[in-house]
Backbone bond lengths (Angstrom), bond angles and torsions (degrees), N, CA, C in turn:
res aa  C-N    CA-C-N  psi(-1)  N-CA   C-N-CA  omega(-1)  CA-C   N-CA-C  phi
1 W - - - 1.458 - - 1.523 112.08 -
2 F 1.327 118.02 -21.24 1.455 119.40 -174.84 1.521 113.11 -108.72
3 E 1.315 118.01 -36.41 1.455 120.52 -176.82 1.521 112.82 -92.44
4 W 1.311 117.44 -17.29 1.463 123.12 179.00 1.521 112.20 53.13
5 D 1.332 114.79 46.06 1.460 120.51 174.91 1.524 107.22 -90.63
6 C 1.322 115.67 77.67 1.464 120.31 -175.29 1.533 113.08 -61.30
7 P 1.336 119.37 -45.60 1.472 117.85 177.85 1.536 112.24 -61.43
8 G 1.333 116.47 -41.13 1.463 120.04 178.26 1.518 111.36 -64.89
9 S 1.317 116.32 -41.02 1.471 120.19 178.03 1.517 110.63 -61.98
10 A 1.313 116.52 -44.61 1.469 120.45 179.99 1.527 110.58 -58.90
11 R 1.337 116.89 -43.34 1.475 120.75 178.41 1.525 111.34 -62.39
12 E 1.340 116.42 -44.44 1.460 120.41 -178.16 1.530 111.70 -65.50
13 F 1.328 116.97 -41.96 1.466 119.06 177.94 1.525 110.84 -64.17
14 K 1.336 116.69 -42.39 1.462 120.18 179.22 1.531 110.10 -60.41
15 Q 1.325 116.22 -42.55 1.466 119.63 179.64 1.528 110.99 -65.85
16 A 1.314 117.62 -44.36 1.471 120.77 -179.96 1.523 111.17 -60.11
17 I 1.318 116.35 -43.18 1.465 120.10 -178.38 1.527 110.84 -72.53
18 T 1.329 117.60 -33.41 1.468 120.63 175.79 1.521 110.05 -65.20
19 L 1.334 116.69 -42.59 1.466 120.58 -179.38 1.524 112.31 -68.38
20 N 1.334 116.83 -33.94 1.462 120.09 -178.68 1.529 109.39 -147.31
21 P 1.320 117.90 82.53 1.468 120.62 -176.19 1.523 113.57 -64.16
22 G 1.322 117.18 -16.81 1.456 121.19 -179.35 1.518 114.37 -93.94
23 Y 1.324 117.48 7.17 1.459 121.22 -178.52 1.524 109.38 -84.97
24 A 1.312 115.97 100.11 1.461 122.50 -173.39 1.525 112.52 -60.57
25 T 1.317 117.28 -38.38 1.466 120.49 -177.64 1.526 111.17 -64.39
26 A 1.328 117.89 -38.92 1.468 120.47 177.08 1.522 110.00 -62.74
27 R 1.309 116.41 -39.76 1.471 119.64 178.68 1.529 111.24 -67.79
28 L 1.338 116.75 -37.23 1.462 119.89 176.57 1.525 110.22 -61.18
29 W 1.318 117.48 -50.01 1.465 120.65 -178.75 1.522 110.98 -65.45
30 H 1.324 117.23 -35.03 1.456 120.20 175.87 1.531 109.99 -63.57
31 A 1.320 116.84 -41.61 1.466 120.79 177.55 1.526 111.04 -61.52
32 L 1.336 116.95 -41.26 1.469 120.04 177.79 1.532 110.71 -63.80
33 Y 1.318 116.19 -38.93 1.467 120.03 174.91 1.533 109.98 -61.55
34 L 1.327 116.66 -46.60 1.466 120.52 -177.54 1.529 112.04 -61.54
35 I 1.316 117.69 -37.03 1.467 119.41 179.52 1.532 110.40 -70.06
36 V 1.327 116.59 -34.96 1.466 120.54 178.46 1.527 110.87 -64.71
37 V 1.325 117.33 -36.57 1.469 120.35 -179.69 1.534 110.96 -91.99
38 D 1.334 116.10 15.94 1.472 124.14 172.27 1.527 113.35 62.87
39 R 1.320 115.20 38.87 1.464 120.30 172.64 1.530 106.27 -108.92
40 R 1.330 114.32 71.31 1.457 122.81 -168.09 1.521 113.94 -61.00
41 D 1.314 117.30 -50.45 1.468 119.14 -176.95 1.525 111.28 -62.31
42 E 1.327 116.19 -40.20 1.462 120.03 177.54 1.531 110.70 -65.51
43 A 1.322 116.37 -38.90 1.466 120.66 179.29 1.520 110.76 -62.51
44 V 1.327 116.31 -45.05 1.469 120.11 179.19 1.516 110.31 -62.22
45 A 1.322 117.51 -45.41 1.465 120.45 -179.93 1.528 111.04 -61.75
46 E 1.323 116.27 -41.66 1.472 120.45 -177.52 1.525 111.61 -68.05
47 V 1.333 117.63 -43.04 1.467 119.14 -178.91 1.535 110.13 -69.14
48 K 1.315 116.76 -31.62 1.473 119.18 176.18 1.525 110.94 -68.44
49 R 1.350 116.99 -34.62 1.471 120.05 173.65 1.532 109.92 -62.45
50 A 1.318 115.84 -42.74 1.470 120.17 178.42 1.522 110.23 -59.45
51 A 1.323 117.21 -43.78 1.470 120.84 179.74 1.527 111.46 -66.98
52 D 1.320 116.76 -34.81 1.468 119.37 176.21 1.527 110.82 -65.37
53 L 1.332 116.66 -36.31 1.464 121.21 179.90 1.525 112.60 -72.89
54 D 1.335 117.25 -32.75 1.465 121.67 -178.40 1.528 108.87 -136.95
55 P 1.340 116.57 72.50 1.463 120.50 -172.20 1.523 115.19 -66.44
56 L 1.319 118.12 -15.04 1.462 120.62 -179.04 1.528 113.49 -97.95
57 S 1.316 117.01 -0.41 1.463 120.38 179.61 1.528 110.22 -74.99
58 L 1.325 115.53 116.55 1.459 119.79 177.56 1.524 111.54 -63.93
59 I 1.322 116.56 -41.86 1.465 120.68 -177.93 1.530 110.62 -64.34
60 I 1.318 116.91 -45.19 1.466 119.00 179.42 1.521 109.79 -64.70
61 N 1.314 117.57 -45.37 1.457 119.72 -179.72 1.521 111.99 -62.70
62 L 1.317 117.46 -39.30 1.456 119.91 177.44 1.526 110.45 -65.74
63 N 1.324 116.96 -35.67 1.457 120.22 178.41 1.524 112.86 -72.00
64 V 1.319 118.01 -22.21 1.466 119.29 170.35 1.526 107.91 -60.50
65 A 1.330 116.04 -47.58 1.467 120.17 178.58 1.526 110.90 -62.69
66 R 1.313 116.60 -40.02 1.476 120.69 -179.53 1.523 111.33 -61.57
67 I 1.321 116.56 -45.30 1.459 120.32 -178.37 1.527 110.58 -70.92
68 L 1.332 117.18 -37.34 1.464 119.52 174.36 1.530 110.45 -61.06
69 Y 1.327 116.44 -38.40 1.470 121.75 176.50 1.524 110.47 -61.08
70 F 1.333 116.69 -49.54 1.459 119.94 179.93 1.527 111.98 -65.44
71 A 1.325 116.40 -27.08 1.462 121.06 177.23 1.534 111.41 -82.62
72 R 1.324 115.95 1.90 1.474 124.09 179.21 1.526 112.15 64.27
73 R 1.311 115.76 31.72 1.467 121.66 176.39 1.535 106.44 -105.91
74 Y 1.343 113.99 69.18 1.457 121.99 -167.98 1.533 113.53 -64.80
75 D 1.315 118.23 -41.92 1.468 119.40 -179.26 1.527 110.89 -61.53
76 E 1.331 116.43 -42.94 1.467 120.21 177.28 1.529 110.42 -65.05
77 A 1.317 116.57 -39.72 1.465 120.54 179.95 1.524 110.40 -62.46
78 I 1.331 117.00 -42.22 1.464 120.77 178.00 1.523 109.94 -60.22
79 Q 1.318 116.45 -47.65 1.469 119.80 -178.79 1.528 111.06 -62.19
80 H 1.330 117.00 -38.80 1.471 118.57 -179.28 1.526 111.61 -70.40
81 C 1.324 117.20 -36.41 1.474 119.91 174.76 1.522 109.74 -59.83
82 K 1.306 115.91 -45.77 1.465 120.01 -178.86 1.523 111.28 -63.11
83 R 1.333 117.20 -39.11 1.473 119.95 176.54 1.523 110.96 -64.47
84 T 1.318 116.59 -39.17 1.465 120.00 178.25 1.526 110.03 -63.76
85 M 1.335 116.98 -40.83 1.465 120.31 179.61 1.524 111.86 -70.52
86 E 1.330 117.85 -24.58 1.464 119.51 173.18 1.526 110.18 -64.90
87 M 1.337 116.24 -33.51 1.453 121.20 178.43 1.528 110.63 -69.86
88 Y 1.341 115.76 -38.92 1.459 120.84 -178.10 1.527 108.57 -152.37
89 P 1.334 117.16 93.20 1.471 121.42 -175.01 1.530 114.67 -60.71
90 N 1.320 118.30 -22.78 1.458 121.34 -176.96 1.527 113.05 -95.54
91 F 1.310 117.32 23.43 1.459 122.46 179.75 1.529 107.85 -84.56
92 S 1.323 115.74 97.09 1.470 120.50 -174.18 1.521 112.46 -59.27
93 L 1.330 117.35 -37.22 1.468 119.73 -179.71 1.531 111.58 -63.53
94 A 1.319 117.18 -33.00 1.466 120.01 177.92 1.529 110.42 -68.03
95 H 1.327 116.20 -38.78 1.473 118.94 176.79 1.529 110.43 -65.52
96 R 1.340 116.78 -40.57 1.465 119.28 177.94 1.526 110.42 -63.69
97 R 1.320 116.97 -45.80 1.465 120.28 -179.63 1.526 110.21 -60.26
98 L 1.334 117.72 -43.71 1.458 120.73 179.10 1.530 110.34 -62.73
99 G 1.328 116.65 -38.91 1.457 120.32 176.49 1.522 111.95 -61.10
100 L 1.326 116.87 -41.31 1.463 120.50 179.13 1.531 111.53 -63.98
101 I 1.314 115.20 -38.55 1.466 119.06 179.04 1.531 109.98 -66.97
102 Y 1.332 115.75 -45.21 1.460 119.49 177.48 1.530 110.84 -59.92
103 E 1.326 116.99 -41.96 1.460 120.08 178.72 1.527 110.35 -58.96
104 Q 1.316 116.29 -45.54 1.466 120.94 -179.66 1.525 111.32 -60.09
105 R 1.312 116.80 -33.19 1.472 122.17 179.35 1.528 112.21 -82.07
106 G 1.335 117.23 -4.30 1.461 120.65 -178.24 1.518 113.01 79.61
107 M 1.323 116.57 16.03 1.466 122.70 179.38 1.528 107.77 -93.92
108 F 1.341 115.65 72.29 1.451 121.20 -168.88 1.523 113.38 -66.72
109 A 1.321 118.68 -40.96 1.469 120.42 179.70 1.525 110.62 -61.55
110 E 1.323 116.48 -42.28 1.465 120.65 179.12 1.529 110.95 -66.85
111 A 1.337 115.75 -39.08 1.467 120.00 178.50 1.518 110.48 -62.05
112 V 1.331 116.60 -47.75 1.467 120.95 -179.98 1.523 110.07 -59.21
113 A 1.314 117.54 -42.38 1.475 120.83 -179.70 1.530 110.59 -60.49
114 E 1.317 117.09 -41.29 1.474 119.95 -179.96 1.527 111.18 -70.06
115 F 1.333 117.25 -40.93 1.461 119.57 178.06 1.526 110.53 -63.14
116 E 1.327 117.27 -39.19 1.466 120.22 178.49 1.524 111.36 -65.14
117 K 1.341 117.21 -38.94 1.476 120.00 175.28 1.523 109.91 -61.99
118 A 1.326 116.18 -43.91 1.464 120.32 -179.68 1.524 110.83 -61.76
119 L 1.327 117.16 -40.56 1.468 120.12 -179.60 1.527 111.95 -70.22
120 K 1.307 118.75 -29.08 1.471 120.04 174.50 1.522 110.42 -65.82
121 L 1.326 115.77 -34.00 1.464 120.88 -179.36 1.524 112.24 -82.49
122 A 1.330 116.95 -30.59 1.474 122.40 -179.01 1.530 107.34 -139.94
123 P 1.336 116.96 80.51 1.470 121.62 -169.66 1.524 116.29 -61.33
124 E 1.314 118.61 -21.37 1.468 119.41 -178.32 1.525 112.04 -112.49
125 D 1.307 117.11 24.50 1.456 121.74 178.05 1.525 108.71 -77.28
126 T 1.321 115.43 101.20 1.463 120.18 -174.22 1.526 112.64 -68.93
127 E 1.310 117.98 -27.20 1.469 119.21 176.96 1.527 110.26 -65.89
128 T 1.331 116.39 -38.89 1.461 119.54 178.24 1.523 110.28 -70.48
129 M 1.328 117.80 -41.16 1.467 120.34 176.61 1.522 110.18 -57.55
130 S 1.317 116.35 -43.85 1.453 121.78 -179.98 1.528 110.70 -64.23
131 A 1.327 116.46 -44.37 1.471 120.30 179.15 1.525 110.43 -62.31
132 L 1.322 116.76 -40.16 1.465 121.03 178.42 1.536 110.20 -61.81
133 G 1.324 116.46 -48.27 1.458 120.25 179.25 1.522 112.03 -62.15
134 H 1.312 116.31 -39.88 1.467 121.06 178.22 1.525 110.92 -62.20
135 T 1.322 116.32 -42.52 1.465 120.28 178.60 1.517 110.80 -63.33
136 Y 1.340 116.11 -45.27 1.466 118.68 177.32 1.532 111.27 -58.41
137 A 1.324 116.37 -41.17 1.465 119.88 -179.65 1.527 110.93 -64.37
138 L 1.319 116.90 -45.62 1.465 119.87 178.31 1.525 111.67 -61.26
139 W 1.316 115.01 -33.84 1.459 122.70 -177.10 1.536 111.14 -77.66
140 G 1.338 115.99 -9.99 1.457 120.39 -179.44 1.514 113.65 85.54
141 R 1.317 117.21 15.22 1.465 121.27 -179.29 1.531 108.95 -100.29
142 R 1.318 114.69 76.67 1.462 122.40 -174.15 1.528 112.82 -58.07
143 T 1.330 117.84 -45.66 1.466 120.37 -177.58 1.520 110.70 -60.60
144 D 1.326 117.03 -43.06 1.468 120.34 178.45 1.522 111.04 -65.92
145 A 1.331 116.98 -38.09 1.463 120.22 176.81 1.529 110.20 -62.40
146 E 1.330 116.50 -40.25 1.467 120.29 178.65 1.527 111.44 -65.92
147 V 1.334 117.38 -34.76 1.462 120.46 175.74 1.528 109.81 -62.77
148 S 1.336 116.35 -43.22 1.469 120.17 177.35 1.524 111.15 -61.80
149 L 1.315 115.89 -40.30 1.463 120.40 177.23 1.530 110.29 -62.64
150 G 1.326 116.62 -40.16 1.463 120.88 176.30 1.522 111.84 -61.83
151 M 1.344 116.26 -39.28 1.469 120.30 177.09 1.523 110.15 -61.23
152 L 1.325 116.59 -43.66 1.465 120.40 178.71 1.523 111.13 -62.62
153 N 1.314 116.46 -43.97 1.466 120.20 -179.80 1.527 111.58 -65.16
154 E 1.323 116.85 -35.32 1.470 120.12 178.03 1.518 110.55 -67.44
155 V 1.321 117.27 -44.34 1.469 120.77 178.44 1.524 110.04 -64.03
156 A 1.338 116.93 -33.43 1.464 121.06 -179.43 1.528 112.69 -63.77
157 T 1.322 117.99 -15.29 1.462 119.73 175.84 1.526 111.31 -74.71
158 R 1.352 116.32 -16.42 1.464 121.16 -178.29 1.524 114.14 -119.10
159 L 1.333 115.96 -29.33 1.468 121.12 -173.57 1.522 109.85 -133.11
160 Y 1.314 114.82 160.63 1.462 119.18 174.61 1.526 109.13 -68.35
161 V 1.315 116.59 133.58 1.457 123.14 173.35 1.521 107.27 -124.67
162 S 1.295 116.07 123.60 1.455 121.69 -179.00 1.529 110.24 -61.89
163 P 1.327 116.74 136.06 1.469 118.99 175.21 1.536 111.80 -57.10
164 Y 1.316 116.82 -30.18 1.465 119.69 176.82 1.513 111.31 -60.89
165 S 1.321 116.78 -40.93 1.468 120.25 -179.48 1.520 111.12 -60.00
166 V 1.305 116.70 -38.76 1.463 121.32 178.74 1.527 109.62 -72.30
167 A 1.317 117.43 -47.14 1.462 121.72 -177.89 1.537 111.46 -62.29
168 R 1.283 116.63 -33.64 1.464 121.70 -179.46 1.521 111.50 -59.66
169 V 1.335 116.16 -38.72 1.467 120.28 179.17 1.514 109.58 -73.05
């Protein structure tokens, strides 16, 4: 993630998967690498292999939705988020991910509803607060976006808040 040695990363992932083809986490990280280098179809196939190897992993299943989102396969991403939430309805990250997908589709009311669910489960999650404010801004609801910004500023009195989270709103 920091040195951007893509050829070296590709070699290391290939070696890890050759040594242990059943290691779901290696396949998940390989899929994330593939999406970063814009090999979308390969990324989707790889993350689905990871989910087949570890079908009960919430993180892997949520990352299936994440990679489908990055591959711009939004309907599939929505369905996978919902399946992940069937496994564990109180998974705040799944609600945030679903909100991001809805936002991308222009389904602002649905996005806000998911972000609000996520914040009930993780009240000080600044990434979700930022996503909520961003959605309100895109939706043209300036006052609500400013409320989200106020929430971020209030949390910043106690916790680190990324400048990106503020700028996003």
